[in-house]
VEXDREN-2710 file (C-alpha; in Angstrom, 1 decimal):
% VEXDREN-2710
k/r/px/py/pz
1/UNK/0.0/-0.1/-0.1
2/UNK/2.4/2.4/0.7
3/UNK/4.3/1.7/-2.6
4/UNK/0.9/2.6/-4.3
5/UNK/0.7/5.4/-2.1
6/UNK/4.2/6.5/-3.3
7/UNK/3.0/6.2/-7.1
8/UNK/-0.2/8.6/-6.6
9/UNK/1.8/10.6/-4.5
10/UNK/4.6/11.0/-7.0
11/UNK/1.9/11.9/-9.9
12/UNK/0.1/14.7/-7.3
13/UNK/3.1/16.0/-6.4
14/UNK/3.2/16.8/-10.6
15/UNK/0.2/18.6/-10.3
16/UNK/0.6/21.0/-7.4
17/UNK/-1.1/23.6/-9.5
18/UNK/-3.9/22.0/-10.6
19/UNK/-4.6/20.9/-7.1
20/UNK/-4.1/24.1/-6.0
21/UNK/-6.8/25.8/-8.4
22/UNK/-9.1/22.7/-7.5
23/UNK/-9.0/24.1/-3.8
24/UNK/-10.1/27.7/-4.8
25/UNK/-12.6/26.5/-7.4
26/UNK/-14.1/24.6/-4.5
27/UNK/-13.9/26.9/-1.9
28/UNK/-15.7/29.7/-3.9
29/UNK/-17.9/26.8/-4.9
30/UNK/-19.2/26.4/-1.4
31/UNK/-19.6/30.1/-1.3
32/UNK/-22.0/30.2/-4.1
33/UNK/-24.0/27.3/-2.7
34/UNK/-24.7/29.0/0.5
35/UNK/-25.4/32.2/-1.5
36/UNK/-27.5/30.4/-3.7
37/UNK/-29.8/28.9/-0.5
38/UNK/-29.4/32.4/1.4
39/UNK/-31.2/34.4/-1.8
40/UNK/-33.7/31.8/-2.0
41/UNK/-34.7/31.6/1.2
42/UNK/-34.7/35.5/0.8
43/UNK/-37.2/35.3/-2.0
44/UNK/-39.8/32.4/-0.7
45/UNK/-39.9/34.7/3.1
46/UNK/-40.2/38.1/1.2
47/UNK/-43.1/36.8/-1.6
48/UNK/-45.0/33.7/0.4
49/UNK/-44.5/35.1/4.2
50/UNK/-44.6/38.8/3.7
51/UNK/-46.7/38.6/0.9
52/UNK/-44.4/41.3/-1.0
53/UNK/-45.0/42.3/-4.4
54/UNK/-43.1/40.0/-7.4
55/UNK/-41.5/43.2/-8.7
56/UNK/-39.9/43.9/-5.2
57/UNK/-37.7/41.0/-5.5
58/UNK/-36.8/41.1/-9.4
59/UNK/-33.3/42.1/-8.0
60/UNK/-32.8/39.4/-6.0
61/UNK/-34.0/36.8/-8.5
62/UNK/-31.3/38.5/-10.8
63/UNK/-28.6/37.6/-7.7
64/UNK/-29.8/34.1/-7.6
65/UNK/-30.1/33.7/-11.5
66/UNK/-26.2/35.0/-11.7
67/UNK/-25.4/32.7/-8.6
68/UNK/-26.7/29.7/-10.0
69/UNK/-25.0/30.2/-13.3
70/UNK/-21.2/30.6/-11.3
71/UNK/-22.3/27.9/-9.5
72/UNK/-22.9/25.6/-12.8
73/UNK/-19.3/27.1/-14.1
74/UNK/-17.4/26.4/-11.1
75/UNK/-18.9/22.7/-11.0
76/UNK/-17.8/22.5/-14.5
77/UNK/-14.4/23.9/-14.1
78/UNK/-14.1/21.2/-11.3
79/UNK/-14.5/18.6/-13.8
80/UNK/-12.2/20.1/-16.2
81/UNK/-9.5/20.3/-14.2
82/UNK/-10.1/16.8/-13.0
83/UNK/-9.8/15.4/-16.5
84/UNK/-6.9/17.4/-17.0
85/UNK/-5.3/16.1/-14.1
86/UNK/-6.6/12.8/-15.0
87/UNK/-5.1/12.9/-18.8
88/UNK/-1.6/14.2/-17.2
89/UNK/-1.4/11.4/-14.7
90/UNK/-2.6/8.6/-17.4
91/UNK/0.4/10.3/-19.6
92/UNK/3.0/9.7/-17.1
93/UNK/1.8/6.4/-16.2
94/UNK/1.9/5.3/-19.2
95/UNK/4.9/6.5/-20.3
96/UNK/6.5/4.8/-17.0
97/UNK/5.1/1.5/-18.3
98/UNK/6.3/1.7/-21.6
99/UNK/10.0/3.0/-20.5
100/UNK/10.3/0.0/-18.0
101/UNK/9.1/-2.1/-21.0
102/UNK/11.9/-0.6/-22.9
103/UNK/14.9/-0.4/-20.8
104/UNK/14.1/-3.7/-18.7
105/UNK/16.5/-6.7/-19.6
106/UNK/16.0/-9.5/-21.7
107/UNK/15.1/-12.2/-19.4
108/UNK/12.4/-9.8/-17.9
109/UNK/11.0/-8.9/-21.3
110/UNK/10.7/-12.7/-22.1
111/UNK/8.7/-13.5/-18.3
112/UNK/5.0/-13.6/-18.5
113/UNK/2.5/-13.3/-20.9
114/UNK/2.6/-10.4/-23.3
115/UNK/-1.5/-10.2/-23.5
116/UNK/-1.3/-9.3/-19.6
117/UNK/1.6/-6.4/-20.3
118/UNK/-0.5/-5.0/-22.8
119/UNK/-3.7/-5.1/-20.6
120/UNK/-2.0/-3.4/-17.8
121/UNK/-0.4/-0.4/-20.0
122/UNK/-3.9/0.0/-21.6
123/UNK/-6.4/-1.1/-19.7
124/UNK/-5.1/-0.5/-16.2
125/UNK/-3.9/2.9/-16.9
126/UNK/-6.9/3.9/-18.4
127/UNK/-9.0/2.6/-15.3
128/UNK/-6.4/5.0/-13.3
129/UNK/-8.7/7.8/-14.8
130/UNK/-11.4/7.9/-12.1
131/UNK/-9.3/8.6/-9.1
132/UNK/-8.1/12.0/-10.5
133/UNK/-10.9/12.9/-12.4
134/UNK/-13.6/12.0/-10.2
135/UNK/-12.0/11.0/-6.7
136/UNK/-10.1/13.8/-6.2
137/UNK/-12.4/16.5/-7.1
138/UNK/-14.8/15.3/-4.9
139/UNK/-12.5/15.1/-2.1
140/UNK/-11.4/18.7/-2.5
141/UNK/-15.2/19.8/-2.6
142/UNK/-15.8/17.5/0.8
143/UNK/-12.5/18.8/2.3
144/UNK/-14.2/22.3/2.4
145/UNK/-17.5/22.9/1.4
146/UNK/-19.5/20.5/4.2
147/UNK/-17.1/22.8/6.9
148/UNK/-18.6/25.9/5.3
149/UNK/-22.3/24.5/5.6
150/UNK/-21.5/23.2/8.8
151/UNK/-20.2/26.5/10.0
152/UNK/-23.2/28.3/8.9
153/UNK/-25.6/26.0/10.3
154/UNK/-24.2/26.2/13.6
155/UNK/-24.7/30.0/13.6
156/UNK/-27.9/29.9/12.8
157/UNK/-28.9/26.9/14.8
158/UNK/-26.6/24.8/17.2
159/UNK/-29.2/22.0/17.5
160/UNK/-28.9/21.2/14.0
161/UNK/-25.1/21.2/13.8
162/UNK/-24.9/18.6/16.6
163/UNK/-27.4/16.2/14.4
164/UNK/-25.1/17.1/11.4
165/UNK/-21.8/16.5/13.2
166/UNK/-23.0/13.4/14.8
167/UNK/-24.8/11.9/11.8
168/UNK/-22.1/12.8/9.2
169/UNK/-19.4/10.4/9.9
170/UNK/-21.4/7.5/9.4
171/UNK/-21.0/8.1/5.6
172/UNK/-17.2/8.1/5.5
173/UNK/-17.1/5.3/8.0
174/UNK/-19.4/3.0/5.8
175/UNK/-16.9/4.6/2.4
176/UNK/-13.9/3.2/4.6
177/UNK/-15.4/0.0/4.9
178/UNK/-16.9/-0.4/1.6
179/UNK/-13.8/0.8/0.1
180/UNK/-11.5/-1.8/1.3
181/UNK/-13.3/-4.4/-0.3
182/UNK/-13.7/-2.6/-3.4
183/UNK/-10.1/-2.4/-3.4
184/UNK/-9.5/-6.3/-3.3
185/UNK/-12.0/-7.0/-5.8
186/UNK/-10.6/-4.5/-8.0
187/UNK/-7.4/-6.0/-7.8
188/UNK/-8.8/-9.6/-8.3
189/UNK/-10.4/-7.7/-11.3
190/UNK/-7.2/-6.6/-13.1
191/UNK/-5.7/-10.0/-12.2
192/UNK/-8.3/-12.0/-14.2
193/UNK/-8.4/-9.7/-16.9
194/UNK/-4.7/-10.0/-17.4
195/UNK/-4.7/-13.7/-17.3
196/UNK/-7.7/-13.4/-19.8
197/UNK/-5.7/-11.0/-22.2
198/UNK/-2.8/-12.9/-22.1
199/UNK/-4.9/-16.2/-22.7
200/UNK/-6.4/-14.9/-25.7
201/UNK/-3.4/-13.3/-27.0
202/UNK/-1.4/-16.3/-27.0
203/UNK/-4.1/-18.7/-28.4
204/UNK/-4.3/-16.1/-31.3
205/UNK/-1.0/-16.0/-32.3
206/UNK/-0.6/-19.9/-32.0
207/UNK/-3.8/-20.9/-33.3
208/UNK/-2.5/-23.0/-36.3
209/UNK/-0.4/-25.0/-33.7
210/UNK/-3.4/-25.5/-31.5
211/UNK/-5.4/-27.0/-34.6
212/UNK/-2.4/-29.0/-35.8
213/UNK/-2.1/-30.5/-32.1
214/UNK/-5.7/-31.0/-31.5
215/UNK/-6.0/-28.7/-28.6
216/UNK/-8.0/-25.9/-30.0
217/UNK/-11.2/-26.9/-28.2
218/UNK/-9.4/-27.3/-25.0
219/UNK/-8.1/-23.8/-25.4
220/UNK/-11.1/-22.4/-26.0
221/UNK/-12.5/-24.0/-22.7
222/UNK/-9.5/-22.0/-21.0
223/UNK/-10.4/-18.6/-22.8
224/UNK/-13.8/-19.5/-21.5
225/UNK/-12.7/-20.2/-18.1
226/UNK/-10.7/-16.6/-17.7
227/UNK/-13.5/-14.6/-19.6
228/UNK/-15.8/-16.0/-16.7
229/UNK/-13.6/-15.0/-14.2
230/UNK/-12.9/-11.7/-15.2
231/UNK/-17.3/-11.4/-15.6
232/UNK/-17.7/-12.4/-11.9
233/UNK/-14.6/-9.9/-10.6
234/UNK/-16.3/-7.3/-12.7
235/UNK/-20.0/-8.3/-11.1
236/UNK/-18.5/-8.6/-7.6
237/UNK/-17.7/-5.1/-8.0
238/UNK/-20.6/-3.6/-9.5
239/UNK/-22.8/-5.6/-6.8
240/UNK/-20.7/-3.7/-4.0
241/UNK/-21.4/-0.4/-6.2
242/UNK/-25.3/-1.0/-6.0
243/UNK/-24.7/-2.2/-2.2
244/UNK/-22.8/1.2/-1.2
245/UNK/-25.5/3.4/-3.4
246/UNK/-28.5/2.2/-1.3
247/UNK/-26.7/2.3/2.1
248/UNK/-25.7/5.9/1.3
249/UNK/-29.1/7.0/0.3
250/UNK/-30.4/5.3/3.3
251/UNK/-28.1/7.1/5.5
252/UNK/-28.5/10.4/3.8
253/UNK/-32.5/9.7/4.1
254/UNK/-32.4/9.2/7.7
255/UNK/-30.0/11.7/8.7
256/UNK/-32.1/14.5/6.7
257/UNK/-35.2/13.4/8.3
258/UNK/-34.0/13.8/11.5
259/UNK/-33.1/17.0/10.8
260/UNK/-36.2/18.0/9.4
261/UNK/-38.3/16.7/12.6
262/UNK/-36.2/18.5/14.9
263/UNK/-36.7/21.9/12.8
264/UNK/-40.6/21.4/12.4
265/UNK/-40.5/20.5/16.5
266/UNK/-38.9/23.9/16.8
267/UNK/-41.0/26.1/14.2
268/UNK/-44.6/24.3/15.1
269/UNK/-44.2/23.0/18.4
270/UNK/-42.2/25.1/20.5
271/UNK/-42.1/28.1/17.8
272/UNK/-39.0/28.9/18.5
273/UNK/-37.4/29.6/15.0
274/UNK/-38.4/31.7/12.4
275/UNK/-39.7/30.0/9.2
276/UNK/-36.7/31.9/6.9
277/UNK/-34.2/30.4/9.2
278/UNK/-35.8/27.1/8.9
279/UNK/-36.2/27.2/5.2
280/UNK/-32.6/28.4/4.9
281/UNK/-31.3/25.2/6.9
282/UNK/-33.5/23.2/5.1
283/UNK/-32.2/24.3/1.8
284/UNK/-28.4/23.8/3.2
285/UNK/-28.6/20.2/4.8
286/UNK/-29.6/18.3/1.5
287/UNK/-26.2/20.2/-0.1
288/UNK/-24.4/19.0/3.0
289/UNK/-25.3/15.3/2.6
290/UNK/-25.5/15.0/-1.0
291/UNK/-21.9/16.3/-1.0
292/UNK/-20.8/13.3/1.3
293/UNK/-23.0/10.9/-0.7
294/UNK/-21.1/11.8/-3.6
295/UNK/-18.0/11.8/-2.0
296/UNK/-18.9/8.3/-0.9
297/UNK/-19.4/7.3/-4.6
298/UNK/-16.4/8.7/-5.9
299/UNK/-14.4/7.3/-3.1
300/UNK/-15.7/3.7/-4.5
301/UNK/-14.6/4.7/-7.6
302/UNK/-11.1/6.0/-6.3
303/UNK/-10.7/2.4/-4.7
304/UNK/-11.5/0.8/-7.8
305/UNK/-9.2/2.8/-9.8
306/UNK/-6.6/2.0/-6.9
307/UNK/-6.5/-2.0/-7.8
308/UNK/-5.5/-0.9/-11.5
309/UNK/-2.9/1.8/-10.0
310/UNK/-1.6/-1.2/-7.8
311/UNK/-1.2/-3.6/-10.8
312/UNK/0.8/-0.4/-12.8
313/UNK/3.1/-0.1/-9.8
314/UNK/3.6/-4.0/-9.6
315/UNK/4.6/-4.1/-12.8
316/UNK/7.3/-0.9/-12.2
317/UNK/8.1/-2.5/-9.3
318/UNK/9.1/-5.8/-10.4
319/UNK/11.2/-3.7/-13.2
320/UNK/12.9/-1.8/-10.9
321/UNK/13.7/-4.8/-8.5
322/UNK/14.9/-6.8/-11.7
323/UNK/17.3/-3.8/-12.6
324/UNK/18.4/-3.5/-8.9
325/UNK/19.3/-7.5/-8.8
326/UNK/21.2/-7.0/-11.9
327/UNK/23.2/-4.3/-10.6
328/UNK/23.7/-6.3/-7.2
329/UNK/25.1/-9.2/-9.6
330/UNK/27.6/-7.1/-11.4
331/UNK/28.8/-5.4/-8.5
332/UNK/30.4/-8.6/-7.2
333/UNK/33.6/-8.2/-9.2
334/UNK/33.3/-4.3/-8.8
335/UNK/36.6/-3.8/-8.0
336/UNK/38.0/-5.5/-11.0
337/UNK/36.0/-3.9/-13.4
338/UNK/37.1/-0.7/-11.9
339/UNK/40.3/-1.6/-12.5
340/UNK/39.5/-2.9/-16.3
341/UNK/37.8/0.8/-16.9
342/UNK/40.9/2.4/-15.9
343/UNK/42.8/0.4/-18.6
344/UNK/40.0/0.9/-21.3
345/UNK/38.7/4.1/-21.6
346/UNK/35.4/4.7/-23.2
347/UNK/35.6/4.8/-27.3
348/UNK/34.0/6.6/-30.0
349/UNK/32.5/4.3/-32.6
350/UNK/33.2/4.9/-36.1
351/UNK/30.3/4.3/-38.4
352/UNK/32.3/3.2/-41.5
353/UNK/34.8/0.8/-41.1
354/UNK/34.4/-2.9/-38.9
355/UNK/34.9/-3.2/-35.3
356/UNK/36.8/-5.3/-33.2
357/UNK/35.4/-7.0/-30.3
358/UNK/36.9/-8.8/-27.1
359/UNK/35.2/-10.7/-24.1
360/UNK/37.7/-10.3/-21.3
361/UNK/36.2/-13.2/-18.8
362/UNK/32.7/-12.9/-19.3
363/UNK/30.2/-14.4/-16.7
364/UNK/26.5/-14.4/-17.1
365/UNK/23.5/-16.0/-14.9
366/UNK/20.1/-15.7/-15.8
367/UNK/19.3/-16.1/-11.9
368/UNK/20.1/-18.4/-8.8
369/UNK/20.5/-22.6/-9.6
370/UNK/19.8/-21.3/-13.6
371/UNK/21.9/-21.7/-16.8
372/UNK/25.3/-19.9/-16.4
373/UNK/28.1/-18.8/-18.9
374/UNK/31.3/-18.5/-19.5
375/UNK/33.7/-17.2/-21.6
376/UNK/37.2/-16.8/-20.8
377/UNK/39.1/-14.4/-22.7
378/UNK/38.3/-14.0/-26.7
379/UNK/38.8/-11.8/-29.2
380/UNK/37.2/-10.9/-32.7
381/UNK/39.4/-9.3/-35.2
382/UNK/37.4/-6.2/-37.5
383/UNK/36.1/-7.9/-40.3
384/UNK/36.4/-11.1/-39.4
385/UNK/34.0/-13.6/-40.1
386/UNK/33.2/-15.7/-36.4
387/UNK/30.8/-19.2/-36.4
388/UNK/29.7/-20.1/-32.8
389/UNK/28.9/-23.7/-32.9
390/UNK/27.8/-26.5/-30.1
391/UNK/25.2/-28.6/-29.1
392/UNK/21.8/-27.0/-28.4
393/UNK/21.8/-25.6/-25.1
394/UNK/25.4/-24.8/-24.9
395/UNK/24.7/-21.2/-24.7
396/UNK/25.3/-19.7/-28.2
397/UNK/22.3/-17.7/-28.2
398/UNK/22.9/-16.4/-24.8
399/UNK/26.5/-15.3/-25.9
400/UNK/25.3/-13.7/-29.2
401/UNK/22.6/-11.5/-26.7
402/UNK/25.8/-10.6/-24.9
403/UNK/27.8/-9.2/-27.7
404/UNK/24.5/-7.6/-28.9
405/UNK/24.1/-5.7/-25.8
406/UNK/21.0/-7.4/-25.1
407/UNK/22.0/-8.8/-21.9
408/UNK/24.3/-7.5/-19.4
409/UNK/27.3/-9.6/-18.0
410/UNK/27.2/-10.7/-14.2
411/UNK/31.1/-10.0/-14.3
412/UNK/33.7/-9.4/-16.6
413/UNK/33.9/-7.1/-20.1
414/UNK/32.7/-7.0/-23.5
415/UNK/35.0/-4.3/-25.4
416/UNK/34.5/-2.7/-28.7
417/UNK/38.1/-1.8/-30.5
418/UNK/39.7/-2.3/-26.9
419/UNK/37.5/0.3/-25.3
420/UNK/34.6/0.1/-22.8
421/UNK/31.2/1.0/-24.3
422/UNK/29.6/3.6/-21.6
423/UNK/25.8/3.3/-21.1
424/UNK/25.4/7.0/-22.8
425/UNK/27.2/5.1/-26.0
426/UNK/24.5/2.3/-26.1
427/UNK/22.2/4.0/-28.8
428/UNK/25.3/4.8/-31.1
429/UNK/26.3/1.1/-30.3
430/UNK/22.8/-0.3/-31.7
431/UNK/23.1/1.9/-34.5
432/UNK/26.3/-0.2/-35.4
433/UNK/24.7/-3.4/-35.1
434/UNK/22.2/-5.5/-37.1
435/UNK/20.8/-8.9/-35.3
436/UNK/18.8/-11.4/-37.3
437/UNK/17.3/-14.0/-36.0
438/UNK/15.9/-17.6/-37.2
439/UNK/12.5/-16.0/-36.9
440/UNK/12.8/-11.9/-37.3
441/UNK/9.8/-10.0/-36.4
442/UNK/7.5/-8.3/-38.9
443/UNK/5.4/-5.9/-38.0
444/UNK/1.5/-5.0/-39.5
445/UNK/2.4/-2.6/-42.1
446/UNK/3.7/-2.4/-45.4
447/UNK/6.7/-3.9/-46.8
448/UNK/8.4/-0.4/-47.3
449/UNK/7.7/0.4/-43.9
450/UNK/9.2/-3.2/-42.4
451/UNK/12.3/-2.4/-44.6
452/UNK/12.7/1.0/-43.6
453/UNK/12.7/0.1/-39.6
454/UNK/16.2/-0.9/-40.1
455/UNK/17.3/2.7/-40.9
456/UNK/16.7/4.4/-38.0
457/UNK/16.3/7.6/-40.1
458/UNK/14.3/9.0/-42.8
459/UNK/15.1/7.1/-46.1
460/UNK/13.6/7.4/-49.8
461/UNK/12.0/5.0/-51.7
462/UNK/15.0/4.7/-54.2
463/UNK/16.8/3.2/-51.3
464/UNK/14.4/0.9/-50.0
465/UNK/14.1/-0.9/-53.3
466/UNK/18.0/-0.9/-53.6
467/UNK/17.9/-2.8/-50.2
468/UNK/15.2/-5.0/-51.1
469/UNK/16.8/-5.8/-54.4
470/UNK/20.4/-6.6/-52.6
471/UNK/18.3/-8.8/-50.2
472/UNK/16.8/-10.8/-52.8
473/UNK/13.4/-9.3/-53.0
474/UNK/12.9/-8.1/-56.0
475/UNK/10.8/-11.3/-57.5
476/UNK/8.5/-11.2/-54.6
477/UNK/7.6/-7.4/-55.0
478/UNK/7.3/-7.6/-58.5
479/UNK/4.7/-10.1/-58.0
480/UNK/2.5/-8.5/-55.8
481/UNK/-0.1/-5.7/-57.5
482/UNK/1.0/-3.0/-55.0
483/UNK/5.0/-3.6/-54.8
484/UNK/6.7/-1.9/-51.5
485/UNK/3.1/-0.9/-50.6
486/UNK/1.5/-4.4/-50.2
487/UNK/0.0/-4.8/-46.4
488/UNK/1.3/-7.7/-44.6
489/UNK/0.0/-9.1/-41.3
490/UNK/1.8/-8.6/-37.6
491/UNK/4.0/-11.3/-37.4
492/UNK/4.6/-11.6/-41.1
493/UNK/1.5/-13.2/-42.0
494/UNK/1.4/-14.0/-45.6
495/UNK/5.1/-14.2/-46.0
496/UNK/7.1/-17.8/-46.0
497/UNK/9.9/-18.6/-43.7
498/UNK/12.8/-17.3/-46.5
499/UNK/10.8/-14.0/-47.0
500/UNK/10.8/-13.0/-43.8
501/UNK/14.5/-13.7/-43.7
502/UNK/15.0/-11.7/-46.9
503/UNK/12.9/-8.9/-45.6
504/UNK/15.2/-9.1/-42.2
505/UNK/18.1/-8.5/-44.5
506/UNK/16.6/-5.6/-46.6
507/UNK/16.8/-4.0/-43.3
508/UNK/20.4/-4.7/-42.1
509/UNK/21.2/-3.7/-46.2
510/UNK/19.3/-0.4/-45.4
511/UNK/21.5/-0.1/-42.0
512/UNK/24.8/-0.8/-43.4
513/UNK/26.1/-2.3/-39.8
514/UNK/29.5/-2.5/-38.9
515/UNK/28.5/-5.4/-36.5
516/UNK/26.2/-8.6/-38.2
517/UNK/25.1/-11.2/-36.0
518/UNK/22.7/-14.4/-37.1
519/UNK/21.3/-16.8/-35.0
520/UNK/21.1/-20.0/-37.6
521/UNK/19.2/-17.8/-40.1
522/UNK/19.2/-20.4/-42.9
523/UNK/18.1/-23.1/-40.6
524/UNK/15.0/-24.8/-41.9
525/UNK/15.0/-23.6/-45.2
526/UNK/14.8/-25.0/-48.4
527/UNK/18.3/-25.1/-50.4
528/UNK/17.4/-22.5/-53.1
529/UNK/16.2/-20.1/-50.7
530/UNK/19.0/-20.7/-48.6
531/UNK/21.2/-20.2/-51.5
532/UNK/19.8/-16.9/-52.0
533/UNK/20.1/-16.1/-48.6
534/UNK/23.8/-17.1/-48.4
535/UNK/24.6/-14.9/-51.4
536/UNK/22.8/-11.6/-49.9
537/UNK/24.8/-12.6/-46.2
538/UNK/28.4/-12.3/-48.0
539/UNK/27.8/-9.4/-50.1
540/UNK/26.1/-7.7/-46.7
541/UNK/29.2/-8.5/-44.5
542/UNK/32.1/-7.5/-47.0
543/UNK/32.4/-4.5/-44.7
544/UNK/31.5/-5.9/-41.6
545/UNK/32.1/-8.0/-38.7
546/UNK/30.0/-11.0/-39.1
547/UNK/29.1/-13.6/-35.8
548/UNK/27.1/-16.5/-36.9
549/UNK/25.3/-19.3/-34.7
550/UNK/26.2/-22.0/-37.4
551/UNK/25.1/-25.3/-37.9
552/UNK/26.1/-25.8/-41.7
553/UNK/29.3/-27.7/-42.3
554/UNK/30.3/-24.9/-45.1
555/UNK/29.8/-21.9/-43.3
556/UNK/32.1/-23.2/-40.6
557/UNK/34.7/-24.2/-42.4
558/UNK/34.5/-21.0/-44.2
559/UNK/34.9/-19.0/-41.0
560/UNK/38.3/-16.9/-40.1
561/UNK/37.7/-17.9/-36.1
562/UNK/34.9/-21.0/-34.7
563/UNK/34.1/-20.2/-31.1
564/UNK/33.0/-24.3/-29.6
565/UNK/30.9/-24.0/-27.1
566/UNK/29.7/-26.8/-24.3
567/UNK/27.5/-26.7/-21.3
568/UNK/27.8/-22.8/-21.0
569/UNK/31.5/-22.5/-21.6
570/UNK/33.7/-21.4/-24.3
571/UNK/35.9/-24.9/-24.7
572/UNK/38.4/-23.5/-27.6
573/UNK/38.5/-21.2/-30.3
574/UNK/40.6/-21.1/-33.7
575/UNK/40.1/-22.4/-37.4
576/UNK/38.6/-25.3/-38.3
577/UNK/41.5/-27.6/-39.6
578/UNK/43.1/-26.6/-35.9
579/UNK/39.9/-27.7/-33.6
580/UNK/40.0/-30.7/-36.0
581/UNK/43.3/-31.4/-34.5
582/UNK/43.0/-30.6/-31.0
583/UNK/39.7/-31.0/-30.1
584/UNK/37.9/-34.4/-29.9
585/UNK/34.3/-32.8/-29.3
586/UNK/34.5/-30.4/-32.3
587/UNK/35.9/-33.4/-34.6
588/UNK/32.7/-35.6/-33.5
589/UNK/30.5/-32.8/-34.4
590/UNK/32.1/-32.4/-37.9
591/UNK/31.7/-35.8/-38.2
592/UNK/28.0/-36.1/-38.0
593/UNK/27.7/-33.2/-40.2
594/UNK/29.6/-35.3/-42.9
595/UNK/27.3/-38.3/-42.5
596/UNK/24.2/-36.2/-42.9
597/UNK/23.2/-36.5/-38.9
598/UNK/22.5/-33.4/-36.8
599/UNK/25.3/-31.9/-34.2
END
C-alpha cells in the first residue's frame, strides 16, 4: 500500500498547480452554494410570508440567477481540472510503463504473457482515470464545502449543527469499509483481466499449432474459463457499488429526516425559530449530505482505480527489482571492473569501418541455480567472420545476446575496439549492430515500412528498393500488385520463412551495420532459398564483422574463427583445421555433419 501511495503521491506532486486550482474553485463553489440558499430563502420569505409584490424581488431573482450560473460554471471547471489531471497522470504512468518495458533486461521482457502486459499498459492505466477525474475533485469539495455549511448551520441553529456533526461520520466510515472491499475486488478483477488477455493473445498467435495438435477446443475452454473469471470479478464490484449506493441513500435520507423533524418541532411546536431560518437550514442540509454522498460514490470509484494503479505499480516494481538484482550481480566484481575501466577508456564508434570485439572473462547467469555462461578471454578482429558452434543448450544464443548488448554480463567486460562502451553510447552501439534471428519479427504494415525500420532515419523509396534488391526480395515484390506498398499482417502473416529472412536482410542492407549477428538464419529453409540468403549475407558482410551461430558445415569451414561451446562454457577457439586436430568434441560434431546427421 505504501508503494501505491508513493506512485499516487508522485503523480500528485507533479500537479500542484491543478490541486491549488481545485482548492480555490471548491472554496468559491461552497460560497456560491450558501449564497444561493440564502437568496432563495429570502425570496420565499418575502413573497410567501411577507406577501411582497413580485416586482420588489426582481433584483434578488437576478442575483439568484447569476449565482446559479456561477455555481454551474464552477462545477464544470472542477470537472475539467479533474479531467486534465487524469489525462496528465495517465500519460505519465503509461510513459513509465513503456519505459520499463523498453529498458528492462531481456529475461524480464520474455517473462510472463504479452497480453497481460498490454492489458496493464492500456486498460489498467485507463482505469486510473477515475481516481484523478472524479475522486480528487470530490474529495477536495468534501474537504471544504461541508465545513462551510456546518459553520453556517451552527451559526443559525446549534442543535441542527450537532445533528450534522453526529450523523455525518457514518458516511465516511461506511465508505472506508466498502472501499477496502472494493480495492481487493478490483485487484482480483485486473488479475483476471490480465490472465484473460494473455490467454487470448497466446491462443490467437498459436492458433495454427493448436489446431494441428488438436488442442483448439481445450484452449477455447481456457479462454472461456478466464473470461468467466473476469466477468465474475467485475460483477462482484458492481454488486458492491449497488450496495454502497443503497446504504448511502438510506443514511442520507434518515439523517435529513432527523433534521427535518427537529426543525418542525422548533418551528411548529415550540415556536422558537423563524420560518426564514428553518427554510434556509432545510436548503443547506441536502447540499451537505449530497456532497458527502457524492464523495462516497467517488470514493468507491477511487478504490476501484486503486486496484488498477496497484497493477501498474507492481509492473514498475518488478522492473525496478530486476534492475537492482542485476546491479547487485554486476557489483560482485566491482573492484576488478574498476581496474578494467581504468585501463580501457570509453570509445567513440566509427560508423564506416568494421569493429573488433573482445570478451574479457565474461560471466552471466539468468538467476540463482539457473544456466550460467562463462567465456574466458576471446577476441574477434575487425572484419572477421566468426562461427559459434555447439550442441543445443550450450549457450550460443546467450553469447550472441551478450555481444549484441541485449544482456549485461554478471561480471567481466565486453570491449569494442579495445574500449568499454559507456551507457551513453548504447544508442550509438545499436546503430552499428544488426541482429537477424531464425524468426525475425515482421510488423503489421507495408513491406516498405518494415524495411525502413532498419534505417533509423528517413529514407527514400529508391534506397528501400535497392535494399530489397540486394536482399533478394525483388522477385517477390514484382509479383505483388501493390509492390512495396503491399500490406502484411503482424508477425509476417502471408510471408514464408525465407521471405521473412530476406526482409530482415533488407533492413540490414539499409542500415549498413559494422557488426552483423546471425542466429542460425538459414535453418529450416529449402536449398534454393538458403543459397539466395547466403549470397545476400556474403554481400552484406563484406565490410562488417560477422558473427554467426552456425550449424551448416560449409558455413563453419569458411569462418575466420570458430568458437566452440559446451554446457555454457567456451571450450576452444580457432580455425576449422586447428580445432579438428585438437578438439575431439568438435571433430565428432563435424563427423556427424559429414554423415548427414544432426550436430
